[in-house]
PyMOL CGO cylinders between C-alpha atoms (Angstrom):
from pymol import cmd
from pymol.cgo import CYLINDER

trace = [
    CYLINDER, 56.93, 113.99, 95.13, 58.04, 112.04, 92.08, 0.3, 1, 1, 1, 1, 1, 1,
    CYLINDER, 58.04, 112.04, 92.08, 61.74, 112.61, 91.43, 0.3, 1, 1, 1, 1, 1, 1,
    CYLINDER, 61.74, 112.61, 91.43, 63.00, 113.27, 87.91, 0.3, 1, 1, 1, 1, 1, 1,
    CYLINDER, 63.00, 113.27, 87.91, 65.79, 111.04, 86.58, 0.3, 1, 1, 1, 1, 1, 1,
    CYLINDER, 65.79, 111.04, 86.58, 68.69, 112.70, 84.76, 0.3, 1, 1, 1, 1, 1, 1,
    CYLINDER, 68.69, 112.70, 84.76, 70.34, 110.52, 82.10, 0.3, 1, 1, 1, 1, 1, 1,
    CYLINDER, 70.34, 110.52, 82.10, 73.56, 110.88, 80.17, 0.3, 1, 1, 1, 1, 1, 1,
    CYLINDER, 73.56, 110.88, 80.17, 73.64, 108.97, 76.87, 0.3, 1, 1, 1, 1, 1, 1,
    CYLINDER, 73.64, 108.97, 76.87, 70.87, 106.70, 78.12, 0.3, 1, 1, 1, 1, 1, 1,
    CYLINDER, 70.87, 106.70, 78.12, 72.55, 105.92, 81.46, 0.3, 1, 1, 1, 1, 1, 1,
    CYLINDER, 72.55, 105.92, 81.46, 70.81, 107.28, 84.59, 0.3, 1, 1, 1, 1, 1, 1,
    CYLINDER, 70.81, 107.28, 84.59, 73.17, 109.50, 86.58, 0.3, 1, 1, 1, 1, 1, 1,
    CYLINDER, 73.17, 109.50, 86.58, 70.98, 110.97, 89.34, 0.3, 1, 1, 1, 1, 1, 1,
    CYLINDER, 70.98, 110.97, 89.34, 67.45, 111.78, 90.37, 0.3, 1, 1, 1, 1, 1, 1,
    CYLINDER, 67.45, 111.78, 90.37, 66.46, 115.29, 91.40, 0.3, 1, 1, 1, 1, 1, 1,
    CYLINDER, 66.46, 115.29, 91.40, 63.53, 117.03, 93.05, 0.3, 1, 1, 1, 1, 1, 1,
    CYLINDER, 63.53, 117.03, 93.05, 61.37, 118.65, 90.35, 0.3, 1, 1, 1, 1, 1, 1,
    CYLINDER, 61.37, 118.65, 90.35, 60.66, 121.66, 92.58, 0.3, 1, 1, 1, 1, 1, 1,
    CYLINDER, 60.66, 121.66, 92.58, 64.01, 122.70, 94.05, 0.3, 1, 1, 1, 1, 1, 1,
    CYLINDER, 64.01, 122.70, 94.05, 66.48, 120.74, 91.88, 0.3, 1, 1, 1, 1, 1, 1,
    CYLINDER, 66.48, 120.74, 91.88, 68.22, 119.10, 94.86, 0.3, 1, 1, 1, 1, 1, 1,
    CYLINDER, 68.22, 119.10, 94.86, 69.82, 115.72, 94.22, 0.3, 1, 1, 1, 1, 1, 1,
    CYLINDER, 69.82, 115.72, 94.22, 67.71, 112.89, 95.61, 0.3, 1, 1, 1, 1, 1, 1,
    CYLINDER, 67.71, 112.89, 95.61, 69.90, 109.91, 94.66, 0.3, 1, 1, 1, 1, 1, 1,
    CYLINDER, 69.90, 109.91, 94.66, 72.97, 109.20, 92.52, 0.3, 1, 1, 1, 1, 1, 1,
    CYLINDER, 72.97, 109.20, 92.52, 73.32, 106.19, 90.27, 0.3, 1, 1, 1, 1, 1, 1,
    CYLINDER, 73.32, 106.19, 90.27, 76.94, 105.06, 89.93, 0.3, 1, 1, 1, 1, 1, 1,
    CYLINDER, 76.94, 105.06, 89.93, 78.39, 103.92, 86.61, 0.3, 1, 1, 1, 1, 1, 1,
    CYLINDER, 78.39, 103.92, 86.61, 79.47, 100.33, 85.99, 0.3, 1, 1, 1, 1, 1, 1,
    CYLINDER, 79.47, 100.33, 85.99, 83.11, 101.14, 86.74, 0.3, 1, 1, 1, 1, 1, 1,
    CYLINDER, 83.11, 101.14, 86.74, 82.18, 102.86, 90.00, 0.3, 1, 1, 1, 1, 1, 1,
    CYLINDER, 82.18, 102.86, 90.00, 79.94, 99.92, 90.96, 0.3, 1, 1, 1, 1, 1, 1,
    CYLINDER, 79.94, 99.92, 90.96, 82.85, 97.54, 90.35, 0.3, 1, 1, 1, 1, 1, 1,
    CYLINDER, 82.85, 97.54, 90.35, 85.22, 99.69, 92.42, 0.3, 1, 1, 1, 1, 1, 1,
    CYLINDER, 85.22, 99.69, 92.42, 82.67, 99.98, 95.24, 0.3, 1, 1, 1, 1, 1, 1,
    CYLINDER, 82.67, 99.98, 95.24, 82.88, 96.23, 95.68, 0.3, 1, 1, 1, 1, 1, 1,
    CYLINDER, 82.88, 96.23, 95.68, 86.47, 96.77, 96.80, 0.3, 1, 1, 1, 1, 1, 1,
    CYLINDER, 86.47, 96.77, 96.80, 85.65, 99.48, 99.32, 0.3, 1, 1, 1, 1, 1, 1,
    CYLINDER, 85.65, 99.48, 99.32, 84.70, 98.98, 102.91, 0.3, 1, 1, 1, 1, 1, 1,
    CYLINDER, 84.70, 98.98, 102.91, 81.35, 100.34, 104.05, 0.3, 1, 1, 1, 1, 1, 1,
    CYLINDER, 81.35, 100.34, 104.05, 82.46, 100.98, 107.62, 0.3, 1, 1, 1, 1, 1, 1,
    CYLINDER, 82.46, 100.98, 107.62, 85.66, 102.36, 109.07, 0.3, 1, 1, 1, 1, 1, 1,
    CYLINDER, 85.66, 102.36, 109.07, 87.43, 99.80, 111.23, 0.3, 1, 1, 1, 1, 1, 1,
    CYLINDER, 87.43, 99.80, 111.23, 90.94, 99.64, 112.61, 0.3, 1, 1, 1, 1, 1, 1,
    CYLINDER, 90.94, 99.64, 112.61, 90.80, 95.83, 112.78, 0.3, 1, 1, 1, 1, 1, 1,
    CYLINDER, 90.80, 95.83, 112.78, 93.01, 95.44, 109.70, 0.3, 1, 1, 1, 1, 1, 1,
    CYLINDER, 93.01, 95.44, 109.70, 95.58, 97.81, 111.19, 0.3, 1, 1, 1, 1, 1, 1,
    CYLINDER, 95.58, 97.81, 111.19, 95.58, 95.84, 114.44, 0.3, 1, 1, 1, 1, 1, 1,
    CYLINDER, 95.58, 95.84, 114.44, 96.21, 92.60, 112.55, 0.3, 1, 1, 1, 1, 1, 1,
    CYLINDER, 96.21, 92.60, 112.55, 99.03, 94.12, 110.52, 0.3, 1, 1, 1, 1, 1, 1,
    CYLINDER, 99.03, 94.12, 110.52, 100.57, 95.55, 113.70, 0.3, 1, 1, 1, 1, 1, 1,
    CYLINDER, 100.57, 95.55, 113.70, 100.37, 92.12, 115.35, 0.3, 1, 1, 1, 1, 1, 1,
    CYLINDER, 100.37, 92.12, 115.35, 102.12, 90.48, 112.38, 0.3, 1, 1, 1, 1, 1, 1,
    CYLINDER, 102.12, 90.48, 112.38, 104.77, 93.22, 112.47, 0.3, 1, 1, 1, 1, 1, 1,
    CYLINDER, 104.77, 93.22, 112.47, 105.39, 92.58, 116.16, 0.3, 1, 1, 1, 1, 1, 1,
    CYLINDER, 105.39, 92.58, 116.16, 105.64, 88.85, 115.40, 0.3, 1, 1, 1, 1, 1, 1,
    CYLINDER, 105.64, 88.85, 115.40, 108.32, 89.43, 112.76, 0.3, 1, 1, 1, 1, 1, 1,
    CYLINDER, 108.32, 89.43, 112.76, 110.09, 91.82, 115.13, 0.3, 1, 1, 1, 1, 1, 1,
    CYLINDER, 110.09, 91.82, 115.13, 110.08, 89.09, 117.78, 0.3, 1, 1, 1, 1, 1, 1,
    CYLINDER, 110.08, 89.09, 117.78, 111.59, 86.65, 115.27, 0.3, 1, 1, 1, 1, 1, 1,
    CYLINDER, 111.59, 86.65, 115.27, 114.26, 89.24, 114.49, 0.3, 1, 1, 1, 1, 1, 1,
    CYLINDER, 114.26, 89.24, 114.49, 114.99, 89.78, 118.19, 0.3, 1, 1, 1, 1, 1, 1,
    CYLINDER, 114.99, 89.78, 118.19, 115.17, 86.07, 119.01, 0.3, 1, 1, 1, 1, 1, 1,
    CYLINDER, 115.17, 86.07, 119.01, 117.44, 85.43, 116.02, 0.3, 1, 1, 1, 1, 1, 1,
    CYLINDER, 117.44, 85.43, 116.02, 119.70, 88.28, 117.10, 0.3, 1, 1, 1, 1, 1, 1,
    CYLINDER, 119.70, 88.28, 117.10, 119.88, 86.84, 120.61, 0.3, 1, 1, 1, 1, 1, 1,
    CYLINDER, 119.88, 86.84, 120.61, 120.77, 83.48, 118.97, 0.3, 1, 1, 1, 1, 1, 1,
    CYLINDER, 120.77, 83.48, 118.97, 117.74, 81.71, 120.44, 0.3, 1, 1, 1, 1, 1, 1,
    CYLINDER, 117.74, 81.71, 120.44, 116.51, 81.06, 116.89, 0.3, 1, 1, 1, 1, 1, 1,
    CYLINDER, 116.51, 81.06, 116.89, 118.81, 80.13, 113.99, 0.3, 1, 1, 1, 1, 1, 1,
    CYLINDER, 118.81, 80.13, 113.99, 120.66, 83.10, 112.49, 0.3, 1, 1, 1, 1, 1, 1,
    CYLINDER, 120.66, 83.10, 112.49, 119.03, 82.44, 109.11, 0.3, 1, 1, 1, 1, 1, 1,
    CYLINDER, 119.03, 82.44, 109.11, 115.72, 83.60, 110.61, 0.3, 1, 1, 1, 1, 1, 1,
    CYLINDER, 115.72, 83.60, 110.61, 117.15, 87.08, 111.22, 0.3, 1, 1, 1, 1, 1, 1,
    CYLINDER, 117.15, 87.08, 111.22, 116.73, 88.12, 107.57, 0.3, 1, 1, 1, 1, 1, 1,
    CYLINDER, 116.73, 88.12, 107.57, 113.13, 86.90, 107.61, 0.3, 1, 1, 1, 1, 1, 1,
    CYLINDER, 113.13, 86.90, 107.61, 112.45, 88.96, 110.72, 0.3, 1, 1, 1, 1, 1, 1,
    CYLINDER, 112.45, 88.96, 110.72, 114.10, 92.06, 109.29, 0.3, 1, 1, 1, 1, 1, 1,
    CYLINDER, 114.10, 92.06, 109.29, 112.30, 91.96, 105.94, 0.3, 1, 1, 1, 1, 1, 1,
    CYLINDER, 112.30, 91.96, 105.94, 108.97, 90.98, 107.48, 0.3, 1, 1, 1, 1, 1, 1,
    CYLINDER, 108.97, 90.98, 107.48, 109.17, 93.79, 110.02, 0.3, 1, 1, 1, 1, 1, 1,
    CYLINDER, 109.17, 93.79, 110.02, 110.04, 96.39, 107.40, 0.3, 1, 1, 1, 1, 1, 1,
    CYLINDER, 110.04, 96.39, 107.40, 107.43, 95.30, 104.86, 0.3, 1, 1, 1, 1, 1, 1,
    CYLINDER, 107.43, 95.30, 104.86, 104.58, 94.91, 107.35, 0.3, 1, 1, 1, 1, 1, 1,
    CYLINDER, 104.58, 94.91, 107.35, 105.51, 98.17, 109.09, 0.3, 1, 1, 1, 1, 1, 1,
    CYLINDER, 105.51, 98.17, 109.09, 105.18, 99.97, 105.75, 0.3, 1, 1, 1, 1, 1, 1,
    CYLINDER, 105.18, 99.97, 105.75, 101.82, 98.30, 105.05, 0.3, 1, 1, 1, 1, 1, 1,
    CYLINDER, 101.82, 98.30, 105.05, 100.72, 99.10, 108.59, 0.3, 1, 1, 1, 1, 1, 1,
    CYLINDER, 100.72, 99.10, 108.59, 101.50, 102.78, 108.03, 0.3, 1, 1, 1, 1, 1, 1,
    CYLINDER, 101.50, 102.78, 108.03, 99.60, 102.73, 104.72, 0.3, 1, 1, 1, 1, 1, 1,
    CYLINDER, 99.60, 102.73, 104.72, 96.59, 101.11, 106.40, 0.3, 1, 1, 1, 1, 1, 1,
    CYLINDER, 96.59, 101.11, 106.40, 96.73, 103.57, 109.29, 0.3, 1, 1, 1, 1, 1, 1,
    CYLINDER, 96.73, 103.57, 109.29, 96.91, 106.51, 106.86, 0.3, 1, 1, 1, 1, 1, 1,
    CYLINDER, 96.91, 106.51, 106.86, 93.94, 105.17, 104.87, 0.3, 1, 1, 1, 1, 1, 1,
    CYLINDER, 93.94, 105.17, 104.87, 91.79, 104.52, 107.93, 0.3, 1, 1, 1, 1, 1, 1,
    CYLINDER, 91.79, 104.52, 107.93, 92.66, 107.93, 109.39, 0.3, 1, 1, 1, 1, 1, 1,
    CYLINDER, 92.66, 107.93, 109.39, 91.57, 109.76, 106.23, 0.3, 1, 1, 1, 1, 1, 1,
    CYLINDER, 91.57, 109.76, 106.23, 88.34, 107.76, 106.06, 0.3, 1, 1, 1, 1, 1, 1,
    CYLINDER, 88.34, 107.76, 106.06, 87.66, 108.27, 109.79, 0.3, 1, 1, 1, 1, 1, 1,
    CYLINDER, 87.66, 108.27, 109.79, 88.15, 112.04, 109.57, 0.3, 1, 1, 1, 1, 1, 1,
    CYLINDER, 88.15, 112.04, 109.57, 85.88, 112.26, 106.52, 0.3, 1, 1, 1, 1, 1, 1,
    CYLINDER, 85.88, 112.26, 106.52, 83.19, 110.22, 108.27, 0.3, 1, 1, 1, 1, 1, 1,
    CYLINDER, 83.19, 110.22, 108.27, 83.38, 112.24, 111.48, 0.3, 1, 1, 1, 1, 1, 1,
    CYLINDER, 83.38, 112.24, 111.48, 83.06, 115.51, 109.56, 0.3, 1, 1, 1, 1, 1, 1,
    CYLINDER, 83.06, 115.51, 109.56, 80.31, 114.07, 107.30, 0.3, 1, 1, 1, 1, 1, 1,
    CYLINDER, 80.31, 114.07, 107.30, 82.35, 114.73, 104.20, 0.3, 1, 1, 1, 1, 1, 1,
    CYLINDER, 82.35, 114.73, 104.20, 83.01, 112.72, 101.08, 0.3, 1, 1, 1, 1, 1, 1,
    CYLINDER, 83.01, 112.72, 101.08, 86.46, 111.14, 101.45, 0.3, 1, 1, 1, 1, 1, 1,
    CYLINDER, 86.46, 111.14, 101.45, 87.25, 111.63, 97.77, 0.3, 1, 1, 1, 1, 1, 1,
    CYLINDER, 87.25, 111.63, 97.77, 87.94, 115.31, 98.51, 0.3, 1, 1, 1, 1, 1, 1,
    CYLINDER, 87.94, 115.31, 98.51, 90.54, 114.32, 101.08, 0.3, 1, 1, 1, 1, 1, 1,
    CYLINDER, 90.54, 114.32, 101.08, 92.17, 111.88, 98.66, 0.3, 1, 1, 1, 1, 1, 1,
    CYLINDER, 92.17, 111.88, 98.66, 92.22, 114.57, 95.97, 0.3, 1, 1, 1, 1, 1, 1,
    CYLINDER, 92.22, 114.57, 95.97, 93.93, 116.95, 98.39, 0.3, 1, 1, 1, 1, 1, 1,
    CYLINDER, 93.93, 116.95, 98.39, 96.44, 114.25, 99.33, 0.3, 1, 1, 1, 1, 1, 1,
    CYLINDER, 96.44, 114.25, 99.33, 97.21, 113.64, 95.65, 0.3, 1, 1, 1, 1, 1, 1,
    CYLINDER, 97.21, 113.64, 95.65, 97.64, 117.37, 95.07, 0.3, 1, 1, 1, 1, 1, 1,
    CYLINDER, 97.64, 117.37, 95.07, 100.05, 117.60, 98.01, 0.3, 1, 1, 1, 1, 1, 1,
    CYLINDER, 100.05, 117.60, 98.01, 102.04, 114.64, 96.65, 0.3, 1, 1, 1, 1, 1, 1,
    CYLINDER, 102.04, 114.64, 96.65, 102.26, 116.30, 93.22, 0.3, 1, 1, 1, 1, 1, 1,
    CYLINDER, 102.26, 116.30, 93.22, 103.39, 119.57, 94.81, 0.3, 1, 1, 1, 1, 1, 1,
    CYLINDER, 103.39, 119.57, 94.81, 106.05, 117.72, 96.80, 0.3, 1, 1, 1, 1, 1, 1,
    CYLINDER, 106.05, 117.72, 96.80, 107.29, 116.11, 93.58, 0.3, 1, 1, 1, 1, 1, 1,
    CYLINDER, 107.29, 116.11, 93.58, 107.39, 119.49, 91.88, 0.3, 1, 1, 1, 1, 1, 1,
    CYLINDER, 107.39, 119.49, 91.88, 109.19, 121.31, 94.70, 0.3, 1, 1, 1, 1, 1, 1,
    CYLINDER, 109.19, 121.31, 94.70, 111.56, 118.60, 95.95, 0.3, 1, 1, 1, 1, 1, 1,
    CYLINDER, 111.56, 118.60, 95.95, 112.98, 116.26, 93.32, 0.3, 1, 1, 1, 1, 1, 1,
    CYLINDER, 112.98, 116.26, 93.32, 114.91, 114.27, 95.92, 0.3, 1, 1, 1, 1, 1, 1,
    CYLINDER, 114.91, 114.27, 95.92, 111.66, 113.05, 97.53, 0.3, 1, 1, 1, 1, 1, 1,
    CYLINDER, 111.66, 113.05, 97.53, 110.34, 111.45, 94.34, 0.3, 1, 1, 1, 1, 1, 1,
    CYLINDER, 110.34, 111.45, 94.34, 111.22, 107.88, 95.30, 0.3, 1, 1, 1, 1, 1, 1,
    CYLINDER, 111.22, 107.88, 95.30, 109.47, 108.20, 98.67, 0.3, 1, 1, 1, 1, 1, 1,
    CYLINDER, 109.47, 108.20, 98.67, 106.28, 109.56, 97.13, 0.3, 1, 1, 1, 1, 1, 1,
    CYLINDER, 106.28, 109.56, 97.13, 106.34, 106.76, 94.54, 0.3, 1, 1, 1, 1, 1, 1,
    CYLINDER, 106.34, 106.76, 94.54, 106.89, 104.13, 97.27, 0.3, 1, 1, 1, 1, 1, 1,
    CYLINDER, 106.89, 104.13, 97.27, 104.03, 105.56, 99.34, 0.3, 1, 1, 1, 1, 1, 1,
    CYLINDER, 104.03, 105.56, 99.34, 101.78, 105.55, 96.26, 0.3, 1, 1, 1, 1, 1, 1,
    CYLINDER, 101.78, 105.55, 96.26, 102.76, 101.95, 95.50, 0.3, 1, 1, 1, 1, 1, 1,
    CYLINDER, 102.76, 101.95, 95.50, 102.00, 100.91, 99.09, 0.3, 1, 1, 1, 1, 1, 1,
    CYLINDER, 102.00, 100.91, 99.09, 98.58, 102.57, 98.95, 0.3, 1, 1, 1, 1, 1, 1,
    CYLINDER, 98.58, 102.57, 98.95, 97.75, 100.84, 95.64, 0.3, 1, 1, 1, 1, 1, 1,
    CYLINDER, 97.75, 100.84, 95.64, 98.84, 97.43, 96.94, 0.3, 1, 1, 1, 1, 1, 1,
    CYLINDER, 98.84, 97.43, 96.94, 96.92, 98.10, 100.17, 0.3, 1, 1, 1, 1, 1, 1,
    CYLINDER, 96.92, 98.10, 100.17, 93.82, 98.94, 98.13, 0.3, 1, 1, 1, 1, 1, 1,
    CYLINDER, 93.82, 98.94, 98.13, 94.12, 95.74, 96.08, 0.3, 1, 1, 1, 1, 1, 1,
    CYLINDER, 94.12, 95.74, 96.08, 94.70, 93.49, 99.12, 0.3, 1, 1, 1, 1, 1, 1,
    CYLINDER, 94.70, 93.49, 99.12, 91.91, 95.11, 101.12, 0.3, 1, 1, 1, 1, 1, 1,
    CYLINDER, 91.91, 95.11, 101.12, 89.62, 94.85, 98.11, 0.3, 1, 1, 1, 1, 1, 1,
    CYLINDER, 89.62, 94.85, 98.11, 90.20, 91.15, 97.78, 0.3, 1, 1, 1, 1, 1, 1,
    CYLINDER, 90.20, 91.15, 97.78, 89.65, 90.72, 101.53, 0.3, 1, 1, 1, 1, 1, 1,
    CYLINDER, 89.65, 90.72, 101.53, 86.34, 92.64, 101.35, 0.3, 1, 1, 1, 1, 1, 1,
    CYLINDER, 86.34, 92.64, 101.35, 85.26, 90.74, 98.22, 0.3, 1, 1, 1, 1, 1, 1,
    CYLINDER, 85.26, 90.74, 98.22, 86.11, 87.46, 99.95, 0.3, 1, 1, 1, 1, 1, 1,
    CYLINDER, 86.11, 87.46, 99.95, 84.14, 88.40, 103.04, 0.3, 1, 1, 1, 1, 1, 1,
    CYLINDER, 84.14, 88.40, 103.04, 81.12, 89.35, 100.89, 0.3, 1, 1, 1, 1, 1, 1,
    CYLINDER, 81.12, 89.35, 100.89, 81.22, 85.98, 99.13, 0.3, 1, 1, 1, 1, 1, 1,
    CYLINDER, 81.22, 85.98, 99.13, 81.01, 84.02, 102.40, 0.3, 1, 1, 1, 1, 1, 1,
]
cmd.load_cgo(trace, "trace")
């Protein structure tokens, strides 16, 4: 079988079977190729474990500063570090859970992210008082995506 290539304004989009019309392969656009560099190919909870370890470390600093074993100036560092890394840990855990579920069910994860976005929009529409929390969660996911993308790009360059 020789697949037929479908183009859109000169750019190949996908190849199909000439007999049944089933998609054989998809060709991503330049933007999608760039964004795929920032995505992980395999689901791994290693990043979550590292973030959790850093969070526990900041919590330990907080505890030792509260018990006056460390200087009291370190208490603020422990508090802020624990809060920030806990939030990033939750964002990483949420991301990895969505990707893991999609992989286990052999689905495309973009459907799950679309559903999550729709739920967030519905929450904003129904409950105005939750707007700041949805915005903070969205911000955390965007920052998580950028940081993870740079980590993946760095690991590909080595």
